[in-house]
VOGU-3710 file (C-alpha; in Angstrom, 3 decimals, decimal comma):
1> mtkgtavaar> 28,916/41,555/12,709  26,078/42,136/15,245  22,354/41,510/14,810  21,846/44,759/13,035  19,384/46,033/10,563  21,963/45,736/7,767  21,708/41,939/7,964  17,973/41,741/8,653  17,129/43,940/5,750  18,785/41,671/3,192
11> pitdgkrikw> 16,601/39,104/1,500  16,984/35,532/2,697  18,782/34,586/-0,470  21,529/37,063/0,131  24,892/35,288/0,617  26,075/37,288/3,575  22,850/36,911/5,442  22,912/33,182/4,732  26,384/32,793/6,252  25,448/34,965/9,246
21> tleqlvqqtq> 22,318/32,961/9,909  24,235/29,659/9,701  26,884/30,919/12,137  24,196/32,041/14,582  22,399/28,710/14,129  25,499/26,766/15,060  26,131/28,946/18,091  22,442/28,702/19,263  21,862/25,004/18,741  25,401/23,577/18,857
31> qrvrldwcrf> 24,518/21,462/15,870  27,332/21,313/13,343  25,331/18,859/11,116  21,980/20,126/9,857  19,351/19,289/7,234  19,795/21,300/4,059  17,041/19,695/2,019  14,094/17,399/2,967  11,389/15,755/0,903  8,783/13,409/2,262
41> tlpldavvrs> 5,618/11,813/1,163  2,280/11,187/3,037  -0,719/9,078/2,189  -3,511/11,230/0,857  -5,864/10,338/3,606  -3,396/11,555/6,267  -4,031/15,031/4,971  -7,606/14,817/3,894  -8,911/13,358/7,142  -7,274/16,163/9,018
51> drsldpdlti> -9,234/18,802/7,087  -12,981/18,623/7,296  -13,306/21,636/5,025  -12,390/19,475/2,060  -15,188/17,993/-0,094  -16,389/14,814/1,759  -17,050/13,275/-1,583  -13,449/13,667/-2,810  -11,977/10,535/-4,482  -8,616/9,652/-5,958
61> fdlldrrtre> -10,224/10,313/-9,377  -10,493/14,025/-8,429  -6,804/14,120/-7,752  -5,704/12,894/-11,155  -4,368/15,417/-13,609  -6,864/16,782/-16,168  -5,637/14,804/-19,194  -5,672/11,412/-17,323  -9,183/12,173/-16,061  -10,478/13,045/-19,465
71> tlvacrnada> -8,874/9,835/-20,883  -10,432/7,728/-18,195  -13,817/9,256/-18,795  -13,555/8,660/-22,546  -12,467/4,969/-21,938  -15,297/4,355/-19,467  -17,766/6,218/-21,663  -18,870/7,921/-18,430  -20,161/11,327/-17,675  -18,097/13,004/-15,054
81> aldytgamav> -17,508/16,550/-13,933  -13,955/17,733/-15,015  -13,595/20,816/-12,824  -10,022/20,563/-11,650  -10,146/21,541/-7,991  -9,390/18,429/-6,079  -5,590/18,433/-6,246  -5,338/22,173/-5,692  -7,418/21,942/-2,568  -5,304/19,140/-1,160
91> arsganqfaa> -2,066/20,843/-1,946  -3,285/23,996/-0,118  -4,540/21,882/2,764  -1,211/20,063/3,172  0,624/23,285/3,013  -1,567/24,894/5,704  -1,155/21,823/7,916  2,584/21,939/7,648  2,802/25,650/8,257  0,598/25,315/11,330
101> lvgtftvgqv> 2,806/22,440/12,604  6,107/24,289/12,545  4,852/27,822/12,941  7,558/29,319/10,708  6,163/29,666/7,170  3,201/31,348/5,418  1,319/29,752/2,578  1,225/31,202/-0,823  -1,321/31,031/-3,699  -2,024/27,468/-4,851
111> edkgmdyyaa> -1,235/26,789/-8,536  -2,854/24,572/-11,097  0,712/23,810/-12,314  2,630/20,534/-12,225  5,956/19,778/-10,546  7,893/16,543/-9,971  4,986/14,742/-11,886  2,437/16,081/-9,433  -0,517/18,034/-10,849  -0,858/20,960/-8,392
121> rcplmfegav> 1,481/22,858/-6,035  1,178/25,260/-3,186  4,198/27,284/-2,126  5,567/27,600/1,430  6,890/31,153/2,009  9,398/32,837/4,393  9,635/36,606/4,265  7,987/36,688/0,870  10,212/34,142/-0,726  9,206/30,643/-1,904
131> vgyclaggks> 11,158/28,046/0,202  9,336/24,878/-0,770  6,149/23,372/-2,053  3,325/21,034/-1,062  2,372/18,911/-4,093  -0,726/16,840/-4,817  -2,465/15,057/-7,701  -0,859/13,160/-10,573  -1,110/11,108/-13,731  -1,407/7,732/-11,920
141> egqaatvhln> -3,715/6,588/-9,193  -0,709/5,677/-7,055  0,741/9,191/-7,131  -2,710/10,850/-6,762  -3,042/8,917/-3,518  -0,156/10,749/-2,015  0,790/14,327/-0,908  4,429/15,441/-1,129  6,392/18,131/0,740  9,558/19,516/-0,808
151> lwgsaclhls> 11,497/21,699/1,608  14,506/23,471/0,085  17,639/24,523/1,950  16,188/28,034/2,538  13,361/26,363/4,377  15,421/23,895/6,448  17,557/26,926/7,573  14,674/28,140/9,728  13,617/24,857/11,315  15,066/24,225/14,759
161> pakwakvrew> 15,767/20,665/16,069  12,566/20,885/18,112  10,564/21,676/14,952  12,191/18,804/13,058  11,001/16,578/15,892  7,464/17,691/15,213  7,918/16,984/11,553  9,236/13,441/12,333  6,122/12,721/14,601  3,807/13,963/11,825
171> vtnsngwltr> 5,321/11,801/9,164  5,440/8,835/11,557  1,796/9,196/12,643  0,803/9,555/9,013  2,573/6,403/7,884  4,657/8,617/5,551  8,161/8,130/4,321  11,271/10,257/3,497  12,323/10,460/-0,183  15,345/12,772/0,106
181> vdlavdvwtg> 17,389/14,260/2,920  20,491/16,364/2,493  22,864/16,627/5,517  25,312/19,590/5,558  28,382/20,623/7,541  29,714/24,102/6,956  33,368/24,839/7,881  34,276/28,491/7,735  38,061/28,096/7,757  40,863/25,610/8,091
191> editalpdly> 39,623/23,013/5,471  41,518/22,264/2,285  39,422/20,823/-0,540  42,559/19,942/-2,427  43,351/17,161/0,098  40,205/15,134/-1,002  41,570/13,447/-4,112  44,437/11,854/-2,156  42,038/10,923/0,755  39,765/9,334/-1,801
201> rtgafdvrgq> 42,639/7,324/-3,292  43,714/6,039/0,127  40,174/4,666/0,948  38,632/7,570/3,016  35,315/7,080/1,178  35,303/3,241/0,881  32,252/1,494/2,274  32,412/-2,185/3,075  35,509/-2,658/0,837  33,888/-0,913/-2,138
211> rpsqtengsw> 35,117/2,360/-3,595  32,331/4,612/-4,923  32,625/6,579/-8,087  34,186/10,087/-8,072  34,079/13,253/-10,177  35,330/16,801/-9,937  33,825/20,044/-11,175  34,980/23,630/-11,244  38,309/25,359/-11,814  40,746/22,895/-10,225
221> tsghsrtfnv> 43,629/24,138/-12,381  42,964/27,815/-11,500  42,377/26,906/-7,877  38,766/28,185/-7,144  35,047/27,267/-7,304  35,939/23,567/-6,936  33,517/20,683/-6,221  34,540/17,114/-5,281  31,738/14,480/-5,759  31,636/10,981/-4,415
231> gkretgkalr> 28,979/8,472/-5,215  25,903/8,764/-7,515  22,331/9,949/-6,927  21,080/6,813/-8,641  22,393/4,685/-5,754  20,707/6,840/-3,204  23,824/8,256/-1,563  26,307/10,880/-2,669  28,729/13,428/-1,177  29,546/16,836/-2,405
241> ayekgdelfg> 32,385/19,028/-0,988  32,578/22,429/-2,566  33,856/25,945/-1,979  30,731/27,597/-0,806  32,383/31,013/-0,313  33,294/31,127/-3,992  29,813/30,158/-4,969  28,141/32,953/-2,975  30,762/35,673/-2,907  32,974/35,068/-6,003
251> heanddwiry> 36,471/33,573/-5,829  37,900/37,054/-5,695  36,649/37,442/-2,094  38,992/34,637/-0,942  36,407/33,262/1,543  37,591/29,959/2,934  34,021/28,589/3,563  33,665/24,907/2,493  30,511/22,920/2,602  30,229/19,128/2,855
261> evemrnnarv> 26,866/17,627/1,898  25,671/14,096/1,949  22,549/13,478/-0,094  20,347/10,532/0,759  17,502/9,321/-1,553  15,032/6,481/-1,282  16,138/5,053/-4,740  17,687/1,899/-3,306  17,231/2,256/0,489  14,649/3,052/3,023
271> ldldlltrpa> 15,508/6,433/4,702  15,296/6,299/8,508  13,025/8,958/9,950  15,749/9,556/12,551  17,557/11,455/9,894  15,400/14,406/10,868  16,399/14,326/14,573  19,875/12,698/14,498  21,527/14,236/11,478  25,163/13,974/12,865
281> dffagaypfc> 24,894/10,192/13,421  23,851/9,514/9,811  26,302/12,017/8,333  29,093/10,243/10,243  27,853/6,870/9,035  27,763/7,867/5,308  31,579/7,555/4,674  34,645/7,110/6,877  35,719/10,613/5,809  32,549/12,109/7,206
291> nallgrlnve> 33,178/10,529/10,596  36,758/11,726/10,636  35,555/15,259/9,678  33,167/15,371/12,652  36,010/14,104/14,876  38,240/17,085/13,701  35,308/19,395/14,503  34,887/17,881/17,986  31,304/16,618/17,185  30,131/13,553/18,991
301> adpqripagq> 28,305/11,139/16,794  27,285/7,464/16,765  27,701/6,584/13,114  24,612/5,035/11,583  24,476/3,492/8,135  21,444/3,237/5,920  22,321/0,108/3,757  21,214/-0,181/0,117  18,925/-2,844/-1,165  16,263/-2,471/1,475
311> klvdltaesa> 12,575/-3,023/0,948  9,973/-0,903/2,650  9,076/-2,725/5,721  5,990/-2,191/7,725  6,952/-1,679/11,426  3,539/-2,566/12,907  0,747/-4,957/12,069  -1,655/-2,079/11,644  0,499/-0,323/8,999  0,927/-3,679/7,224
321> vlrgskwfsr> -2,833/-4,269/7,129  -3,636/-0,691/6,156  -1,044/-0,666/3,271  -2,267/-4,080/2,052  -5,826/-2,963/2,222  -5,174/0,182/0,218  -3,299/-1,788/-2,383  -6,156/-4,324/-2,694  -8,722/-1,559/-2,907  -6,778/0,347/-5,641
331> vcapylcwll> -5,732/-2,720/-7,716  -8,266/-5,517/-7,089  -11,513/-3,883/-6,024  -13,207/-3,731/-9,530  -12,774/-7,408/-10,207  -13,701/-8,335/-6,616  -16,961/-6,407/-6,952  -17,764/-8,210/-10,201  -16,979/-11,642/-8,623  -19,200/-10,790/-5,590
341> tnggeildfi> -22,062/-10,187/-7,910  -21,478/-12,769/-10,612  -18,857/-15,350/-9,447  -19,637/-16,463/-5,946  -18,526/-20,012/-6,734  -15,202/-18,813/-7,907  -14,648/-16,855/-4,663  -15,591/-19,968/-2,615  -13,064/-22,007/-4,518  -10,313/-19,543/-4,060
351> aeteahrlpa> -11,072/-19,166/-0,361  -10,894/-23,018/0,122  -7,709/-23,601/-1,819  -5,707/-20,523/-0,861  -6,611/-19,908/2,748  -3,316/-21,434/4,029  -1,285/-18,708/2,215  -0,389/-15,512/4,148  0,636/-12,372/2,276  4,211/-11,592/2,505
361> rlrgftlasl> 3,555/-8,203/4,048  1,626/-9,856/7,011  4,357/-12,360/7,838  6,262/-11,858/11,080  3,220/-10,685/13,067  1,121/-12,739/15,439  -2,408/-13,732/14,300  -3,826/-11,880/17,376  -1,990/-8,683/16,339  -3,186/-9,023/12,829
371> rdaaqkvaag> -6,837/-9,493/14,063  -6,652/-6,350/16,178  -5,022/-4,493/13,321  -7,863/-5,537/10,937  -10,469/-4,280/13,340  -8,697/-0,894/13,704  -8,224/-0,567/9,976  -11,782/-1,449/9,275  -13,082/1,021/11,808  -11,019/3,879/10,250
381> fappgapsfn> -11,174/2,825/6,558  -14,323/4,828/5,852  -15,521/6,709/8,962  -18,654/8,789/8,688  -17,972/11,952/6,719  -14,575/10,873/5,511  -13,654/10,825/1,776  -13,984/7,691/-0,257  -10,767/6,650/-1,943  -12,031/3,749/-3,868
391> ga> -14,591/5,539/-6,006  -17,579/4,397/-4,082
//
């Protein structure tokens, strides 16, 4: 099929157009492994400080959902405006910044409607269809202090490797983190899904001597619409192999298209931002089967594992100081302010007896680098005209 109007006229959710677009994408980029879903979270200030049109007096309180704000006002016996605009404004701003970054999507109408425990959402659009959301606000101060981007497969389909590199840079510079990435390999013909149970039994999915769980869905007896699952989402890594042709076109079409997907979540591991720019390496490192599959497809990859049981590690002294300062402001600020006014002797005693202790987050950095980081964070914590996030 050529690049004709018959394909272009179909909606982006049409199965034949999806397959045609994928085939063209493989030919143009020579990438057999691609991202099929991506979710990442940014600190609130990374979005707000980039948009001077937002209210300069915006606080985390303004990003809490309506019910939580009303409860806090009642508990504090305070008088506060309850116009719910903060979260919607931030969601719209985040969507606009992402759309401008990649130059692919338009921004839809922001909604005062929750999703994934966030309070407001703003859709990202491609050819009139929703392909993802930017989310803001929440029930807790921790969630209200973040902005979340949820990019569906229909969005990832239209992001080139160069655009993913821009996304990676944005998330890195914002001190953000990945929460979910799906890596997909489409094989149009020549693969047999019925071989997977035997491969599983012989150890093709074993990792470090451990065999993950496995389930099957679909009509294995009738021989169509089959899915083979390895691993669990709860552990942060799972593989799905399924007959994509049957899903999109019906099994009567006898389309041989099989899709292999590896889903990574940050449940029990820290997702490497290189997932966005080196998907083949991390697909190959997920399971031995995945590496063998890429070998059959003549795809060169350097297998990279993302081990479970990791803690979020700050890669620089500045990020460690910044994250610790925000935690302190969020959790300890009210009591500290009271002590500064009423309990100076208590603070003096604490400073004298606990000065030898270094927070775990700050260990591993030189004292000089920590001093430099503290100066940088102090300079940027509340610059002129920037929003206040501690309620001051």
